[in-house]
Structure formats: structure tokens, C-alpha cells
C-alpha positions as CSV (number, residue, x, y, z in Angstrom):
1,M,128.6,102.9,136.6
2,A,127.8,106.4,136.0
3,M,125.3,107.5,133.1
4,P,127.1,109.3,130.3
5,A,126.6,112.9,129.9
6,F,124.5,112.7,127.1
7,G,122.5,110.4,128.8
8,K,122.1,113.1,131.4
9,S,121.3,115.7,129.4
10,Y,119.0,114.1,126.8
11,G,116.0,111.6,126.7
12,I,115.8,108.4,124.7
13,P,112.7,110.0,122.7
14,Q,114.7,112.9,122.0
15,R,117.5,111.2,120.6
16,L,115.6,108.7,118.8
17,E,113.5,111.6,116.9
18,R,116.5,113.7,115.8
19,L,117.5,110.3,113.9
20,P,117.4,110.6,110.2
21,L,115.8,107.8,108.4
22,T,118.6,105.4,107.3
23,S,119.2,101.9,105.9
24,Y,119.8,101.0,109.5
25,Q,116.4,101.4,110.6
26,K,114.7,100.2,107.4
27,K,117.0,97.0,107.9
28,I,115.4,96.6,111.5
29,F,112.1,97.3,109.7
30,Y,112.1,94.7,107.0
31,I,113.3,92.5,109.6
32,I,110.0,92.8,111.9
33,A,108.2,93.2,108.6
34,T,108.6,89.0,108.1
35,A,106.2,88.8,111.0
36,W,103.7,90.2,108.4
37,F,104.6,88.4,105.6
38,F,104.5,84.7,107.0
39,D,101.8,85.3,109.3
40,S,99.6,86.4,106.4
41,M,100.9,83.6,104.3
42,D,99.7,81.1,107.3
43,L,96.1,83.2,107.6
44,G,95.6,83.6,103.9
45,M,96.4,79.8,103.2
46,L,93.4,79.1,104.7
47,T,91.4,80.9,102.1
48,F,92.7,78.8,99.4
49,V,93.0,75.3,101.3
50,L,89.7,75.4,103.0
51,G,87.9,74.0,100.0
52,S,90.1,70.8,99.9
53,I,90.3,70.5,103.5
54,K,87.0,70.6,103.8
55,A,86.9,67.9,101.1
56,D,89.4,65.6,102.2
57,F,87.6,65.6,105.7
58,Q,84.0,65.2,104.7
59,L,83.3,68.3,106.8
60,T,80.1,70.3,106.7
61,N,80.0,74.1,106.6
62,V,79.3,74.6,110.1
63,Q,82.3,72.2,110.9
64,A,84.6,73.7,108.2
65,G,83.5,77.4,109.7
66,L,84.7,76.1,113.4
67,L,87.9,74.9,112.0
68,S,88.3,78.3,110.3
69,S,87.7,80.0,113.7
70,A,90.6,78.1,115.4
71,S,93.3,80.0,114.4
72,F,91.9,82.7,115.5
73,L,91.1,81.5,119.1
74,G,94.4,81.1,119.0
75,M,95.4,84.8,118.0
76,F,92.7,86.1,120.8
77,L,94.9,84.3,123.9
78,G,98.5,84.9,122.2
79,A,97.4,88.7,121.4
80,A,96.2,89.3,124.6
81,S,98.9,87.6,126.5
82,A,101.8,89.1,124.3
83,G,101.2,92.5,125.1
84,L,101.0,91.9,128.8
85,F,104.5,90.2,128.7
86,A,106.1,92.6,126.4
87,D,105.6,95.2,128.3
88,K,106.8,93.7,131.4
89,Y,109.2,91.9,130.1
90,G,110.6,93.2,126.8
91,R,109.5,93.3,123.2
92,K,112.7,91.1,121.8
93,I,112.0,88.0,123.9
94,V,108.1,87.5,123.0
95,F,108.9,88.4,119.7
96,Q,111.4,85.7,119.1
97,T,109.4,82.9,121.1
98,S,106.1,83.9,118.6
99,M,108.4,82.8,116.2
100,I,109.3,79.4,117.4
101,M,105.6,78.2,118.4
102,W,104.0,79.2,115.2
103,G,106.6,77.7,112.9
104,A,106.4,74.5,114.7
105,A,102.7,74.5,114.7
106,S,102.5,75.2,110.8
107,I,104.6,72.0,110.2
108,L,102.4,70.4,112.7
109,C,99.4,71.3,110.9
110,S,100.8,69.0,107.7
111,F,100.6,65.7,110.0
112,A,97.1,66.2,110.8
113,Q,95.2,63.1,111.0
114,S,92.0,64.3,111.8
115,A,89.8,67.6,111.7
116,E,90.0,67.8,115.5
117,Q,94.0,67.2,115.4
118,L,94.1,69.8,112.8
119,A,92.2,72.5,114.9
120,I,94.5,71.7,117.9
121,F,97.4,72.5,115.7
122,R,95.8,75.3,114.3
123,I,95.2,77.3,117.7
124,L,98.7,76.7,118.2
125,L,99.6,78.4,115.8
126,G,97.5,81.2,116.3
127,F,98.7,81.7,119.6
128,G,102.0,82.2,118.0
129,M,101.1,85.0,115.6
130,G,98.9,86.3,117.7
131,M,101.8,87.3,119.7
132,E,103.7,88.5,117.1
133,F,101.2,91.1,115.9
134,P,101.5,93.5,119.0
135,I,104.9,93.6,119.5
136,G,105.7,94.2,116.0
137,Q,103.6,97.5,116.0
138,S,105.3,98.4,119.5
139,L,108.8,98.0,117.8
140,V,107.8,99.9,114.8
141,S,106.3,102.5,116.4
142,E,109.3,103.1,119.3
143,F,112.4,102.7,116.3
144,I,110.8,105.1,113.7
145,P,110.6,109.0,114.2
146,A,107.2,110.8,114.2
147,K,107.1,112.0,110.9
148,N,107.8,108.8,109.4
149,R,105.8,106.7,111.9
150,G,102.6,106.6,110.2
151,R,104.1,105.7,106.7
152,Y,106.5,102.7,108.2
153,I,103.6,101.0,110.1
154,A,101.4,101.1,107.1
155,L,103.7,99.8,104.7
156,L,104.3,97.2,107.6
157,E,100.7,95.9,106.8
158,G,101.5,96.0,103.4
159,F,103.4,92.7,103.9
160,W,99.9,91.4,104.6
161,P,98.7,91.3,101.0
162,I,102.2,90.3,99.5
163,G,102.1,87.3,102.2
164,F,98.4,86.8,101.1
165,I,99.5,86.6,97.2
166,G,102.3,84.3,98.4
167,A,100.0,82.0,100.1
168,G,97.9,82.1,96.8
169,L,101.0,81.0,94.5
170,L,102.1,78.5,96.5
171,S,98.8,77.2,96.8
172,Y,98.5,77.5,93.0
173,F,101.6,75.4,92.3
174,L,101.4,72.9,95.7
175,L,98.1,71.9,95.7
176,P,98.2,69.9,92.6
177,I,101.3,68.2,93.6
178,G,101.0,67.3,97.3
179,G,97.7,68.5,98.7
180,W,97.1,71.1,101.7
181,R,99.7,69.1,103.4
182,M,102.7,69.7,101.6
183,V,101.4,73.5,101.5
184,F,101.4,73.6,105.4
185,L,105.1,72.1,105.5
186,A,106.5,74.6,102.9
187,E,105.2,77.7,105.0
188,G,106.5,76.4,108.2
189,I,110.3,75.7,107.2
190,P,111.3,79.4,106.5
191,A,110.4,80.0,110.4
192,I,114.1,78.7,111.3
193,F,115.8,81.2,108.7
194,V,113.5,83.9,110.1
195,L,114.1,83.1,114.0
196,I,118.2,83.4,113.2
197,I,117.5,87.1,111.3
198,R,115.1,88.6,114.4
199,R,118.1,88.2,116.5
200,A,119.6,91.6,115.1
201,V,116.4,93.5,116.0
202,P,117.5,95.2,119.6
203,E,115.5,95.8,122.4
204,S,113.4,98.7,122.4
205,P,115.3,101.9,124.3
206,R,112.1,103.4,125.0
207,W,110.9,100.8,126.9
208,L,114.3,99.9,128.7
209,D,114.0,103.7,129.6
210,D,110.0,103.7,130.5
211,V,110.6,100.8,132.5
212,G,113.7,102.2,134.5
213,K,116.4,100.5,132.8
214,H,118.4,103.8,132.1
215,E,121.9,102.5,131.7
216,E,120.4,99.6,129.3
217,A,118.7,102.0,127.6
218,H,121.7,104.2,126.9
219,V,124.1,101.5,125.8
220,V,121.0,100.2,123.2
221,M,120.6,103.7,122.6
222,T,124.5,104.8,121.7
223,E,124.7,101.3,119.5
224,F,121.3,102.5,117.4
225,E,123.5,105.7,117.2
226,N,126.3,104.2,115.8
227,G,124.3,102.1,113.5
228,V,122.7,105.1,112.0
229,K,126.0,107.0,111.6
230,K,127.7,103.9,109.8
231,A,124.8,104.1,107.3
232,L,125.2,107.6,106.7
233,G,129.0,107.6,106.7
234,T,129.5,110.4,109.2
235,D,130.2,110.9,112.5
236,Q,128.1,113.9,112.8
237,L,124.1,113.6,113.6
238,P,121.3,116.2,113.5
239,P,121.1,118.4,116.7
240,V,118.7,116.8,119.4
241,P,115.0,118.4,119.2
242,E,112.7,119.6,121.8
243,V,110.3,117.2,122.2
244,K,107.4,117.5,124.7
245,V,107.2,114.8,127.1
246,V,104.4,114.3,129.6
247,A,105.8,113.6,133.1
248,K,105.5,110.1,134.3
249,T,104.1,109.7,137.7
250,A,104.0,106.1,137.4
251,R,105.8,103.3,135.6
252,K,103.6,100.4,135.7
253,F,100.6,100.4,133.4
254,S,97.6,97.8,134.3
255,F,94.8,96.4,132.0
256,F,92.4,98.5,133.9
257,E,94.2,101.8,133.2
258,L,93.1,101.1,129.7
259,W,89.5,102.1,130.9
260,A,90.9,105.2,133.2
261,P,90.3,109.0,132.3
262,G,92.3,110.1,129.1
263,Y,92.1,106.2,127.6
264,K,88.8,104.7,128.1
265,K,87.2,106.7,125.2
266,R,90.0,105.4,123.2
267,T,89.6,102.0,124.1
268,V,86.0,101.7,123.4
269,M,86.8,103.5,120.2
270,V,89.5,101.1,119.1
271,W,88.3,97.5,120.2
272,S,84.9,98.5,118.3
273,V,86.7,99.1,115.3
274,W,88.7,95.6,115.5
275,F,86.0,93.7,116.1
276,F,83.7,94.6,114.0
277,A,86.5,95.3,111.0
278,L,88.0,91.6,111.6
279,L,84.6,90.3,111.9
280,G,83.5,91.3,108.6
281,Y,87.5,90.8,106.9
282,Y,87.3,87.1,108.0
283,G,83.8,86.2,107.7
284,L,84.0,87.2,104.2
285,T,87.9,86.4,103.1
286,T,88.2,82.9,104.6
287,W,85.3,81.7,102.6
288,L,86.3,83.3,98.9
289,G,87.9,80.3,97.4
290,A,85.4,77.7,98.8
291,F,82.5,79.9,97.8
292,L,84.0,80.3,94.2
293,Q,84.2,76.1,94.2
294,Q,80.5,76.2,95.5
295,A,79.6,78.2,92.5
296,G,81.2,75.4,90.3
297,Y,84.7,76.4,89.4
298,S,87.3,73.9,90.2
299,V,90.2,74.0,92.6
300,T,92.5,75.8,90.6
301,K,90.6,77.8,89.0
302,S,89.1,79.5,92.3
303,V,92.5,79.8,94.1
304,F,93.7,81.2,90.5
305,Y,90.6,84.1,90.7
306,T,91.2,84.8,94.9
307,L,94.6,85.4,93.9
308,L,93.9,87.6,90.8
309,I,91.5,89.8,93.7
310,S,94.0,90.0,95.9
311,L,96.6,91.8,93.8
312,A,94.7,95.0,94.2
313,G,95.9,94.6,98.1
314,V,99.1,96.1,97.0
315,P,98.0,99.4,95.6
316,G,95.6,99.6,98.4
317,F,98.1,99.3,101.5
318,F,100.8,101.8,99.2
319,S,97.6,104.2,99.1
320,A,96.6,104.1,102.7
321,A,100.4,104.8,103.5
322,Y,100.8,107.5,101.7
323,F,97.1,109.0,102.7
324,L,97.9,108.4,106.3
325,E,100.8,110.9,106.4
326,K,98.8,113.6,104.0
327,I,95.3,113.4,105.4
328,G,95.6,112.0,108.7
329,R,94.7,108.8,110.4
330,K,91.2,109.6,111.2
331,P,89.6,110.6,107.5
332,T,91.9,107.5,106.0
333,A,90.2,104.9,108.4
334,I,86.9,106.3,107.3
335,I,87.4,106.3,103.7
336,V,89.1,103.0,103.6
337,L,86.4,101.1,105.8
338,L,83.6,102.4,104.2
339,G,85.1,101.4,100.5
340,S,85.2,98.3,102.0
341,A,81.8,98.4,102.8
342,V,80.6,99.5,99.7
343,S,82.7,97.1,97.5
344,A,81.6,94.1,99.8
345,Y,78.3,94.7,99.4
346,F,78.5,94.6,95.5
347,Y,80.8,91.6,95.3
348,G,77.9,89.6,97.3
349,T,75.6,91.0,94.2
350,A,77.5,90.6,91.5
351,A,75.8,88.8,88.4
352,N,78.9,87.2,86.3
353,L,82.4,86.6,86.8
354,Q,83.5,89.8,85.2
355,M,81.8,91.6,87.7
356,L,82.7,89.7,90.8
357,I,86.4,90.4,89.5
358,I,86.2,93.9,89.4
359,F,84.1,94.2,92.7
360,G,86.5,91.9,94.2
361,L,89.5,94.2,93.3
362,C,87.8,97.1,94.7
363,M,87.0,95.0,97.8
364,Q,90.6,93.5,98.4
365,F,92.1,97.2,97.6
366,F,90.3,98.9,100.4
367,L,90.1,96.1,102.7
368,F,94.1,96.1,102.7
369,G,94.1,99.5,103.1
370,M,92.3,98.8,105.9
371,W,94.7,96.9,107.9
372,S,97.4,99.3,107.3
373,T,95.4,102.2,108.9
374,L,94.4,100.2,111.8
375,Y,98.0,98.9,112.4
376,A,99.1,102.8,112.0
377,Y,96.6,104.1,114.5
378,T,96.4,101.4,117.1
379,P,99.6,101.5,118.8
380,E,99.8,105.3,118.7
381,L,96.6,105.8,121.1
382,Y,98.7,104.5,124.1
383,P,102.0,105.6,126.4
384,T,105.0,103.2,125.9
385,R,104.4,101.7,129.2
386,A,101.0,100.2,128.0
387,R,101.6,100.2,124.2
388,A,102.0,96.4,123.7
389,T,99.1,95.7,126.2
390,G,96.9,98.3,124.5
391,S,97.7,97.3,121.1
392,G,97.2,93.6,122.3
393,F,94.0,93.9,123.5
394,A,92.7,95.7,120.7
395,S,94.3,92.8,118.4
396,S,92.6,90.2,121.0
397,I,89.4,91.7,120.7
398,G,89.5,91.9,116.8
399,R,90.3,88.1,117.0
400,L,87.0,87.7,118.9
401,G,85.5,89.1,115.8
402,S,88.1,86.8,113.5
403,L,86.8,83.7,115.3
404,L,82.9,84.3,115.0
405,G,83.1,85.6,111.5
406,P,83.9,82.3,109.6
407,Y,81.2,80.6,111.8
408,I,78.5,82.9,111.2
409,V,79.3,82.9,107.7
410,A,78.9,78.9,107.8
411,V,75.2,79.6,109.8
412,I,73.7,82.3,107.8
413,L,74.7,81.1,104.4
414,P,72.3,78.3,103.6
415,T,69.3,81.2,104.1
416,A,70.7,84.2,103.6
417,G,73.2,83.0,100.7
418,N,76.2,85.0,99.2
419,S,74.8,88.3,98.9
420,G,73.3,88.3,102.3
421,V,76.7,87.3,103.9
422,F,78.3,90.0,102.2
423,A,76.0,92.5,103.2
424,L,76.7,91.6,106.5
425,G,80.2,92.3,106.0
426,A,79.4,95.8,104.7
427,L,77.4,96.3,107.8
428,C,80.1,95.6,110.0
429,F,82.8,97.7,107.9
430,V,80.1,100.7,108.2
431,I,80.0,100.2,112.2
432,A,83.6,100.4,112.4
433,A,83.6,103.5,110.4
434,L,81.3,105.2,112.7
435,A,82.9,104.3,115.5
436,I,86.1,105.9,114.3
437,G,83.9,108.6,113.6
438,L,82.5,109.3,116.7
439,W,85.4,108.4,119.0
440,G,88.7,108.6,117.1
441,E,91.2,111.4,117.5
442,E,93.8,112.5,115.1
443,T,97.3,111.4,116.0
444,K,99.5,112.6,112.6
445,G,102.8,114.1,112.9
446,K,102.6,113.9,116.8
447,V,105.9,112.4,118.8
448,L,104.4,109.4,120.8
449,E,105.1,111.3,124.3
450,E,102.6,113.9,123.1
451,I,100.2,111.9,122.9
452,S,100.5,110.0,126.1
453,A,97.8,111.3,128.4
């Protein structure tokens, strides 16, 4: 079968970049965003139900910390393997598989008869969730034109605070009725619906073209263009722009090439940022509800206050989405990380409930802005053939920080107290900001192929 003339004249990157943003791309974006919403619910849920699980299984602080880390162990393994599989076998198949794993594992969590069983199911759940993040990042990066890319990846991460708030609402209403088991069961059921609608997400034509499947890439790209035409109500598309594409000398990209000239500094920077940012984030947020319960607040009130301060995450991610395109990736990342550090420190030293809520709102504003920034920035640092691998390993290193964070908090809490715990979290955010300041590079407004070394 001969390649159509259009496919010969213009490459996939040029054809994608010339497309206006329409309801067709937005539909794909929102389907991908379901991953962030439901995964955020799963991870955020532990913030609201950890106190109840701790009491139900009569766990010590250290045991509760280890249980909290279980899902992050799974995410560490899932993120690393998914990136490699997605760059080798394609984005779509891995994205679908991840859905089956975390949906089934969430339902299994509701039937756990011991803390050990629950930990095993949380590892499986984390594996499925860890698979989704680098794939979702890569898909949105490869579908959305450069001029809109940063904003939409930031908005993708905006589904994180929405999912976190959803977890709080679900816990608030279901915990008094059926306890934490009913909460886990309720959040696992929508997986069936999400699996069905994800079938509408096409394979990435950029990836197909990059691995040498040019005819298949052309077919998918033509369907994509037809979808945009239908959304516009016209048969005419804008002229194809000239996009500078770095000549490719090799199709394959191994893990070791993440450390090759042109990528080594990026990898050191992004691994450092993900490790310390996630160590600080999960070390603090996983214990928010339990901290309030230890301070004497009832389960219902602790859930309510944690939910209240989480509302600030919504304007936080919208602000990050705006400033990513307005002032760039580097300055936005540094601002949100330093803002997270300052507000976390003062949250830990708050003397009364009013100050706790004020600094909690500030902390969540910057923390969810941080998430938006990290997910927008990371996939732009690697070429198409390694985008899922690079993003996957960065996310995986971050999950090591996630895994260590809740456990470290449990260990130092008896001696350092809440103020010491939040001071440690603040220090982690400062280190992450320094890494970006020293080694980060700006990617705002650049076509992905221009950024590739």
C-alpha cells in the first residue's frame, strides 16, 4: 500500500501542530483526565480513611505509615514498567490495562480481612495507578499543539484536586454509613464505565510515526484531522506550518540514554524534583486527617476540615495553568515549590484552628499548583521515542519519595511533633525548587521535536 501524497509531503508533527484546538481534541483530553480524577480519589481517600483503618486494625503509627506507603510501592513499580512498555508497544494498550488493574484492586481493598491483605491490595492498586500517569502525560503532550500544551497538561493535573475533593465528599457521606470498606467499594465501581469510554482514545500518531509505522500513523492522523474538521464544520484546515524537526539517527531509546549527553542534566534535575516534591507532599497530606484526629477532632470533623482546605487546590491548578504559558515552566515551578514550603512550615506551627485553616488553604493552593507544573514540564524534556520512559522513571523515582514520606513521618512524629514534620516537608520543597533553579531549562512554547536533543 503506497503512502498517500499528503503523508509524504508533510510529517506527523507538522500536521498535528497546524490543527486548531477543537471539541474533538478536548473530548480526548477529558477522557484521559478521568485517570487523574479517579486515581486522585484512590490516593486521596487514604487521607480521609487512614484514621479509621488505623483504629479498626489497631495499628501503631509506624504500622499505619507502612500501610500508607504500600500503594506508592506499587506506583513505583507501575510507573517504571509502564513507560518502557508504552514506548515499545504503544500508549493505548498500556493505558487500558492500567484501568483494569486499579479498578479491580480498589474493590478488593473493601474486602481485606487484615492490614496485611489491605497492604497487598494497595500495592496492586498502586501498580495500576502508576501505569496511568506517564501514559496520560505522554498522550496529552503528543495530541495538543505546542501553543496550548502547557495549559492543558496543567489542567489535566487540575483533576487531581477535584478528585481529592471527591474523595473527601465520598468519605464524609459514606464513612458514617458503611465505614472505610464501603468507601473503597464505591470508588472501584466506576472503573467499568471509564474502561469503556477510554476506547475512544486513539493511539498516538507521533509514536506510531516515530517507531516506523508510517502508514498506520497516516491513517490515525487522517482520522484525527477528520475529527477536527467535523468539530469545525468545515473541510478546510489551516496551512501546515514549518516545524523544525531534529534528524533522527536511531529509533530505539534505552534507559541508559536518559544519562547520555543532552539528557543527563535533565534527568538529574527532574528525578531530584520528583523525589523531594513527592516525599514532602505525601509525607504531609497522607497524615492530614490522622493529625486532626490525634488533636482531638472527631472523624467527621477531621474529614470536613481536610476537605475544606483542599478546596484551595482548584484555584491553585488554574493559576498554575495560566502562569505556565504566561511566564514559563521554570519560574512557575520555583514559585509554587517555594510557596508550598513557606505555607507548609506555618501550617505546622499554627496555634489555633483559624490559623490552621488559613495556612492549610495556602498550602493546598501551592501544592496542587506544584502538581500541575510537574506534569506539564516533565514530558517536554524527552523526545517522542522516550517520552513515556523518561516521564515514567521520573514518576517512579517520585514514588520512592512517596513511599518513604509517610513512613518517615510516622518515625519522627513522636519526637519532632507536627511542627517538625511540616518543617521537614518544607525543606523537601526548597530542595526541589533549587534543583529546577540550577539545572532546569525552559520549554515554553516550543514544539516537542524542537526540544528533543
